[in-house]
C-alpha positions as CSV (number, residue, x, y, z in Angstrom):
1,X,6.2,1.1,-21.8
2,X,9.9,1.7,-22.7
3,X,11.5,5.1,-23.2
4,X,12.2,4.5,-26.9
5,X,8.6,3.8,-27.8
6,X,6.9,6.3,-25.4
7,X,5.9,8.8,-28.2
8,X,4.6,6.2,-30.6
9,X,2.6,4.5,-27.9
10,X,1.0,7.6,-26.5
11,X,-1.4,8.0,-29.3
12,X,-2.6,4.3,-28.9
13,X,-3.0,4.8,-25.1
14,X,-4.9,8.1,-25.6
15,X,-7.2,6.3,-28.1
16,X,-7.8,3.4,-25.8
17,X,-8.4,5.8,-22.9
18,X,-11.2,7.5,-24.8
19,X,-12.8,4.2,-25.8
20,X,-12.6,2.8,-22.3
21,X,-13.4,6.0,-20.5
22,X,-16.5,4.7,-18.6
23,X,-14.5,1.6,-17.4
24,X,-11.5,3.6,-16.3
25,X,-13.6,6.1,-14.4
26,X,-15.2,3.4,-12.4
27,X,-11.9,1.5,-11.7
28,X,-9.4,4.0,-10.2
29,X,-6.8,1.3,-9.5
30,X,-6.8,0.0,-13.1
31,X,-4.4,1.5,-15.7
32,X,-3.7,1.2,-19.4
33,X,-0.2,0.3,-20.6
34,X,1.3,-0.5,-24.0
35,X,3.8,-3.4,-24.1
36,X,5.8,-5.1,-26.8
37,X,5.0,-8.7,-27.5
38,X,6.1,-11.4,-30.0
39,X,3.5,-12.8,-32.3
40,X,3.8,-16.6,-32.0
41,X,2.8,-17.2,-35.6
42,X,4.5,-14.4,-37.4
43,X,7.5,-14.3,-35.0
44,X,7.6,-10.5,-35.2
45,X,7.2,-7.9,-32.4
46,X,4.1,-5.8,-32.1
47,X,2.7,-3.4,-29.5
48,X,-0.4,-4.3,-27.6
49,X,-2.6,-2.5,-24.9
50,X,-3.1,-4.2,-21.6
51,X,-5.2,-3.3,-18.5
52,X,-3.1,-3.5,-15.4
53,X,-4.9,-4.5,-12.1
54,X,-8.5,-5.1,-13.1
55,X,-10.5,-5.4,-9.8
56,X,-7.5,-3.4,-8.4
57,X,-5.8,-6.8,-8.3
58,X,-2.1,-6.7,-9.2
59,X,-1.9,-10.5,-9.7
60,X,-3.5,-10.3,-13.2
61,X,-4.0,-8.2,-16.2
62,X,-6.3,-8.0,-19.3
63,X,-4.5,-8.5,-22.6
64,X,-6.7,-6.5,-25.0
65,X,-7.4,-7.6,-28.6
66,X,-6.0,-5.5,-31.4
67,X,-9.4,-4.0,-32.2
68,X,-10.4,-2.5,-28.8
69,X,-13.9,-1.7,-30.1
70,X,-14.8,-5.4,-29.9
71,X,-14.2,-5.4,-26.1
72,X,-15.0,-1.8,-25.2
73,X,-18.7,-2.3,-25.0
74,X,-18.2,-5.3,-22.6
75,X,-15.8,-3.4,-20.3
76,X,-17.9,-0.3,-20.3
77,X,-21.0,-2.2,-19.3
78,X,-19.5,-3.9,-16.2
79,X,-18.1,-3.0,-12.8
80,X,-15.4,-5.2,-11.3
81,X,-15.8,-4.8,-7.5
82,X,-12.5,-5.1,-5.6
83,X,-14.0,-6.9,-2.6
84,X,-15.6,-9.7,-4.7
85,X,-14.7,-12.4,-7.2
86,X,-17.5,-11.1,-9.3
87,X,-18.8,-9.0,-12.2
88,X,-21.6,-6.4,-11.8
89,X,-23.6,-6.0,-15.0
90,X,-24.7,-2.4,-14.9
91,X,-27.4,-2.7,-17.6
92,X,-29.2,-5.7,-16.0
93,X,-28.2,-4.9,-12.4
94,X,-27.1,-8.5,-11.9
95,X,-24.2,-9.4,-9.7
96,X,-22.4,-12.4,-11.2
97,X,-20.2,-14.2,-8.7
98,X,-17.5,-16.1,-10.6
99,X,-17.7,-19.7,-9.5
100,X,-16.1,-22.3,-11.7
101,X,-15.8,-24.1,-15.0
102,X,-14.4,-27.2,-13.4
103,X,-16.6,-30.3,-13.3
104,X,-18.5,-30.5,-10.1
105,X,-18.3,-33.5,-7.8
106,X,-21.4,-35.8,-7.5
107,X,-22.1,-34.2,-4.1
108,X,-22.3,-30.7,-5.6
109,X,-24.2,-31.6,-8.8
110,X,-27.4,-30.5,-7.1
111,X,-26.0,-27.0,-6.7
112,X,-26.1,-26.4,-10.5
113,X,-29.9,-26.4,-10.3
114,X,-30.2,-24.4,-7.0
115,X,-32.5,-21.3,-7.1
116,X,-34.0,-19.5,-4.2
117,X,-35.4,-16.1,-3.1
118,X,-33.5,-14.2,-0.4
119,X,-35.5,-11.5,1.5
120,X,-33.2,-9.0,3.1
121,X,-33.9,-5.4,4.3
122,X,-37.4,-5.4,2.8
123,X,-36.2,-6.4,-0.6
124,X,-36.4,-9.8,-2.4
125,X,-33.5,-11.1,-4.4
126,X,-33.6,-14.0,-6.8
127,X,-30.4,-16.1,-6.3
128,X,-29.4,-18.9,-8.5
129,X,-26.5,-21.0,-9.9
130,X,-26.7,-20.7,-13.6
131,X,-24.5,-20.6,-16.8
132,X,-21.9,-18.0,-16.8
133,X,-22.3,-14.9,-19.0
134,X,-20.5,-14.4,-22.3
135,X,-19.0,-11.3,-20.8
136,X,-17.3,-13.3,-18.1
137,X,-16.0,-15.8,-20.7
138,X,-14.6,-12.9,-22.7
139,X,-12.9,-11.4,-19.7
140,X,-11.5,-14.8,-18.7
141,X,-10.1,-15.2,-22.2
142,X,-8.3,-11.9,-22.0
143,X,-6.9,-12.4,-18.5
144,X,-3.2,-13.3,-17.8
145,X,-1.6,-14.0,-14.4
146,X,1.3,-11.7,-13.7
147,X,2.1,-12.3,-10.0
148,X,1.4,-14.4,-7.0
149,X,-2.3,-14.2,-6.2
150,X,-4.2,-14.1,-2.9
151,X,-7.4,-14.0,-4.8
152,X,-6.9,-17.2,-6.9
153,X,-6.8,-14.8,-10.0
154,X,-10.6,-14.2,-9.4
155,X,-11.3,-17.8,-10.3
156,X,-10.7,-17.1,-14.0
157,X,-8.3,-19.9,-14.8
158,X,-10.9,-22.7,-15.3
159,X,-12.9,-20.3,-17.5
160,X,-9.8,-19.6,-19.6
161,X,-9.3,-23.3,-20.1
162,X,-12.9,-23.6,-21.1
163,X,-12.5,-20.9,-23.8
164,X,-9.3,-22.6,-25.1
165,X,-11.2,-25.9,-25.5
166,X,-14.0,-24.2,-27.4
167,X,-11.5,-22.5,-29.8
168,X,-9.0,-25.4,-30.3
169,X,-11.0,-28.6,-29.6
170,X,-14.5,-27.8,-30.7
171,X,-16.6,-30.6,-29.3
172,X,-13.6,-32.8,-28.7
173,X,-12.9,-34.6,-25.4
174,X,-9.3,-33.6,-24.7
175,X,-7.6,-35.5,-21.9
176,X,-5.7,-32.3,-21.1
177,X,-9.0,-30.6,-20.1
178,X,-10.9,-33.6,-18.7
179,X,-11.6,-31.7,-15.6
180,X,-13.4,-28.9,-17.4
181,X,-17.2,-28.8,-17.5
182,X,-19.8,-26.1,-18.2
183,X,-19.1,-22.7,-16.7
184,X,-21.3,-21.9,-13.7
185,X,-21.8,-18.6,-11.9
186,X,-23.8,-17.7,-8.8
187,X,-26.2,-14.9,-9.7
188,X,-27.9,-12.3,-7.5
189,X,-30.5,-10.6,-9.5
190,X,-31.9,-7.1,-9.2
191,X,-29.0,-5.6,-7.2
192,X,-28.8,-1.8,-6.9
193,X,-25.1,-1.2,-6.5
194,X,-23.9,0.3,-3.3
195,X,-20.6,-1.0,-1.8
196,X,-21.7,-1.1,1.8
197,X,-25.2,-2.4,1.2
198,X,-23.9,-5.2,-1.2
199,X,-21.3,-6.2,1.4
200,X,-24.0,-6.5,4.0
201,X,-26.1,-8.6,1.6
202,X,-23.2,-10.9,0.8
203,X,-22.3,-11.4,4.5
204,X,-25.8,-12.4,5.3
205,X,-26.1,-14.6,2.2
206,X,-23.0,-16.5,3.2
207,X,-24.3,-17.1,6.7
208,X,-27.7,-18.4,5.6
209,X,-26.3,-20.5,2.7
210,X,-23.8,-22.2,5.1
211,X,-26.5,-22.6,7.8
212,X,-28.7,-24.6,5.4
213,X,-25.9,-26.4,3.6
214,X,-22.4,-26.7,5.0
215,X,-21.1,-27.7,1.6
216,X,-22.6,-24.7,-0.1
217,X,-20.0,-22.6,-2.0
218,X,-19.6,-19.2,-0.3
219,X,-19.0,-15.8,-1.8
220,X,-15.3,-14.9,-1.5
221,X,-14.4,-11.6,0.1
222,X,-11.2,-9.7,-0.6
223,X,-9.6,-6.7,1.0
224,X,-10.2,-3.6,-1.0
225,X,-7.4,-1.0,-1.3
226,X,-7.7,2.0,1.0
227,X,-6.0,5.4,1.1
228,X,-4.1,4.5,4.3
229,X,-0.4,4.6,3.7
230,X,1.1,1.1,3.6
231,X,3.7,0.3,6.3
232,X,7.2,-0.7,5.4
233,X,8.2,-4.4,5.6
234,X,9.9,-5.7,8.7
235,X,13.7,-6.1,9.2
236,X,14.7,-9.0,7.0
237,X,17.8,-10.3,8.8
238,X,17.7,-10.6,12.5
239,X,21.5,-10.7,13.0
240,X,22.8,-9.1,9.8
241,X,22.9,-12.2,7.6
242,X,21.7,-15.8,7.5
243,X,23.9,-18.1,9.7
244,X,25.9,-21.0,8.4
245,X,25.0,-23.1,11.4
246,X,21.9,-23.0,13.7
247,X,21.7,-24.8,17.0
248,X,18.0,-25.4,17.6
249,X,16.3,-26.2,20.9
250,X,13.2,-28.2,21.4
251,X,10.2,-25.8,21.6
252,X,6.8,-26.5,22.9
253,X,4.6,-27.8,20.0
254,X,1.6,-25.7,21.1
255,X,3.7,-22.6,20.8
256,X,5.0,-23.6,17.4
257,X,1.4,-24.0,16.2
258,X,0.5,-20.6,17.5
259,X,3.6,-19.2,15.7
260,X,2.7,-20.9,12.4
261,X,-0.9,-19.5,12.7
262,X,0.6,-16.0,13.3
263,X,2.1,-16.0,9.8
264,X,-1.2,-16.1,7.8
265,X,-4.4,-14.2,7.7
266,X,-5.4,-10.6,8.4
267,X,-3.4,-8.5,10.9
268,X,-5.9,-9.0,13.7
269,X,-5.6,-12.8,13.6
270,X,-1.8,-12.6,13.4
271,X,-1.6,-10.1,16.2
272,X,-3.9,-12.4,18.4
273,X,-1.8,-15.5,17.9
274,X,1.5,-13.6,18.6
275,X,-0.1,-12.3,21.8
276,X,-1.0,-15.8,22.8
277,X,2.6,-16.8,22.5
278,X,3.7,-14.0,24.8
279,X,0.9,-14.8,27.3
280,X,1.7,-18.5,27.2
281,X,5.4,-18.0,27.9
282,X,4.9,-15.3,30.5
283,X,2.5,-17.4,32.4
284,X,4.9,-20.4,32.2
285,X,7.5,-18.2,33.7
286,X,5.2,-16.9,36.4
287,X,4.0,-20.5,37.1
288,X,7.6,-21.5,37.7
289,X,8.1,-18.4,40.0
290,X,4.9,-19.3,41.9
291,X,6.0,-22.9,42.4
292,X,9.3,-21.6,43.7
293,X,7.6,-19.3,46.2
294,X,5.2,-22.1,47.4
295,X,8.2,-24.5,47.8
296,X,9.9,-21.8,49.8
297,X,6.9,-21.5,52.1
298,X,6.6,-25.3,52.6
299,X,10.3,-25.6,53.1
300,X,10.3,-23.4,56.1
301,X,11.6,-25.3,59.2
302,X,8.4,-24.3,61.1
303,X,5.9,-24.9,58.3
304,X,4.2,-27.9,59.9
305,X,4.3,-26.2,63.3
306,X,2.2,-23.3,61.9
307,X,0.3,-24.9,59.2
308,X,-2.6,-22.3,59.1
309,X,-0.1,-19.5,58.4
310,X,1.6,-21.5,55.7
311,X,-1.8,-22.1,54.0
312,X,-2.6,-18.4,54.2
313,X,0.8,-17.6,52.5
314,X,0.0,-20.0,49.7
315,X,-3.5,-18.6,49.2
316,X,-2.0,-15.1,49.1
317,X,0.6,-16.2,46.5
318,X,-2.1,-17.7,44.2
319,X,-4.4,-14.7,44.7
320,X,-1.6,-12.3,43.7
321,X,-0.9,-14.3,40.6
322,X,-4.6,-14.2,39.5
323,X,-5.0,-10.5,40.1
324,X,-1.8,-9.1,38.8
325,X,-0.8,-11.6,36.0
326,X,-1.9,-9.7,32.9
327,X,-1.3,-6.1,33.8
328,X,1.9,-6.3,35.9
329,X,3.6,-9.6,35.2
330,X,3.5,-9.5,31.4
331,X,4.9,-6.0,31.5
332,X,7.7,-6.9,33.9
333,X,8.4,-10.1,32.1
334,X,8.8,-8.2,28.8
335,X,11.0,-5.6,30.4
336,X,13.2,-8.5,31.8
337,X,13.3,-10.5,28.6
338,X,13.2,-8.1,25.6
339,X,16.0,-5.9,24.5
340,X,14.4,-2.6,23.5
341,X,17.0,-2.1,20.7
342,X,15.4,-5.1,18.9
343,X,12.0,-3.4,19.0
344,X,13.5,-0.1,17.9
345,X,14.9,-1.6,14.7
346,X,11.4,-2.4,13.7
347,X,9.8,0.8,15.0
348,X,12.3,3.0,13.1
349,X,11.1,1.5,9.8
350,X,7.6,2.9,10.5
351,X,8.4,5.6,13.0
352,X,5.7,8.0,11.7
353,X,3.1,5.3,12.0
354,X,3.9,4.7,15.7
355,X,3.8,8.4,16.5
356,X,0.1,8.7,15.6
357,X,-2.9,8.0,17.7
358,X,-5.7,6.5,15.6
359,X,-9.4,6.2,16.1
360,X,-10.4,2.7,14.8
361,X,-13.8,1.5,13.7
362,X,-15.6,0.3,16.8
363,X,-14.8,3.4,18.9
364,X,-11.4,2.1,19.9
365,X,-8.5,4.5,20.3
366,X,-5.2,3.0,19.3
367,X,-2.6,5.0,21.3
368,X,0.7,6.2,19.9
369,X,3.7,4.0,20.8
370,X,6.1,6.9,20.6
371,X,5.3,10.0,22.7
372,X,6.4,13.5,21.4
373,X,10.1,13.9,21.7
374,X,10.9,10.2,22.2
375,X,14.0,8.8,20.5
376,X,15.8,5.5,20.8
377,X,17.5,6.5,24.1
378,X,14.2,7.5,25.8
379,X,12.5,4.4,24.4
380,X,15.1,2.3,26.0
381,X,14.0,3.5,29.4
382,X,10.2,3.8,28.9
383,X,9.3,1.9,25.7
384,X,8.7,-1.7,26.8
385,X,6.2,-1.0,29.6
386,X,4.3,1.4,27.2
387,X,4.4,-1.3,24.4
388,X,3.1,-3.9,26.9
389,X,0.2,-1.7,27.9
390,X,-0.9,-0.9,24.3
391,X,-0.7,-4.5,23.1
392,X,-2.9,-5.5,26.1
393,X,-5.4,-2.9,25.1
394,X,-5.4,-4.1,21.4
395,X,-5.8,-7.7,22.6
396,X,-8.8,-6.7,24.7
397,X,-10.3,-4.7,21.8
398,X,-10.0,-7.7,19.5
399,X,-11.2,-10.3,22.1
400,X,-13.5,-8.6,24.5
401,X,-14.3,-5.1,23.2
402,X,-14.1,-3.8,26.8
403,X,-11.3,-2.1,28.6
404,X,-11.7,-0.8,32.2
405,X,-15.5,-0.7,31.9
406,X,-15.4,1.4,28.8
407,X,-17.1,-0.1,25.8
408,X,-14.7,-0.2,22.8
409,X,-14.2,-2.8,20.1
410,X,-11.9,-3.3,17.2
411,X,-14.3,-4.3,14.4
412,X,-13.0,-6.6,11.6
413,X,-12.9,-4.0,8.9
414,X,-10.2,-3.5,6.2
415,X,-9.4,0.0,7.6
416,X,-8.7,-1.5,11.0
417,X,-6.7,-4.4,9.5
418,X,-4.4,-1.9,7.8
419,X,-4.0,0.2,10.9
420,X,-3.1,-2.9,12.9
421,X,-0.6,-4.2,10.3
422,X,2.5,-2.5,11.8
423,X,1.5,-3.7,15.3
424,X,1.1,-7.3,14.0
425,X,4.6,-7.1,12.6
426,X,6.1,-5.6,15.8
427,X,4.4,-8.0,18.2
428,X,5.6,-10.9,16.0
429,X,9.2,-9.9,16.6
430,X,8.6,-10.0,20.4
431,X,6.9,-13.4,20.2
432,X,9.7,-14.9,18.1
433,X,12.3,-13.5,20.4
434,X,10.6,-15.2,23.4
435,X,10.2,-18.4,21.5
436,X,13.8,-18.6,20.5
437,X,15.1,-17.9,24.0
438,X,12.4,-19.7,26.0
439,X,14.0,-21.5,28.9
440,X,17.2,-19.5,28.6
441,X,18.0,-17.8,31.9
442,X,18.2,-14.1,30.8
443,X,18.6,-11.5,33.5
444,X,18.4,-8.1,31.9
445,X,18.9,-5.0,34.0
446,X,15.8,-2.9,34.1
447,X,16.6,0.5,32.5
448,X,16.0,3.4,34.7
449,X,13.3,5.9,33.8
450,X,14.4,9.5,33.6
451,X,11.5,11.7,34.7
452,X,12.3,14.6,32.4
453,X,12.5,12.3,29.4
454,X,9.3,10.5,30.4
455,X,7.5,13.9,30.7
456,X,8.8,14.8,27.2
């Protein structure tokens, strides 16, 4: 809405809000806006109402018809759940999972006729692949992509193509749309809507459908919006700008695969792959140090004269490595290799987040990285060991769910993913720094801890 048409558009928005009140009340992340468009046939400008973020999904919008009454009944009769590529029909209590209007391969033809009963939590659900509803086709016809999508625009593109064929090529076999077939949805009948219970139902359905048919289409799950404050993005330029010339070194392929994997997926996956990089490089460093100590033992002039003592020394060296690697060696390795100022640049962008202790789903306590009174100078002396300790706890919470005989686990929930997001960004910076300078002999003086500052 532009400033010059704000007054004239307010009446249209108010009218639309009244007619779509039930829909808007159920969809707190969806908003109405009035925009100016050009009529392709008349070549004149006109104002139209759109719904921003249906499903709470910023990648698409609904372009409403001029007569809103024709679509109001449909919108007010459905619920668009953020977590699913689906429509919930409130009147019939059917959950319609949006599948596809593309033609199915020969291997998946059988699925079009699939129907089964699914008994879960003492209730029987009829599940079937069947023709998509007219409501879905109407919503698909109204949808427009407006940004990059992580949800594949809720699978609506093939349905939009289907509606175009019906309108412009009635019955014709257009080569432009040769991939379009009959629109199919996956229906779960008789579903009483409850966000948590439906999620459990869907998770179980996916498991059993895949168990009995590894080619079975699964119900897509998306991350719903939460009330947790989103963290700020990471520092863009590592050295102020993009260099004109880069001198690259050959990096271990395994590490590059870990790094590539750390760029995608939820925050827990990205965190885990970054931790693997740190662990891998730290262990390689420790392995080289261990070999050096063993060589020193064997190189002693009297090694062969006192072989039993030399063997005991080697056993002790290896035993120390096994016992102290994770807790002590990673910490000392990071202190030696990572400049705290690099971490502080990232921390300062989300300083308030790193000051908070958070209780995560799974009874896991995520400790604050910054203690009361800490600033950049204090962090320089105490921050890296504290950082190393916390990321180890997070890794254990994600991988083992147990830390020092105390049961605690970081469950894969959206709330946890959002709390871990700043940590995933921070540990990635450390992993990349180690990757870039792996093999470079860096001797960094360990900063001295100041007791008064540490107590603060």
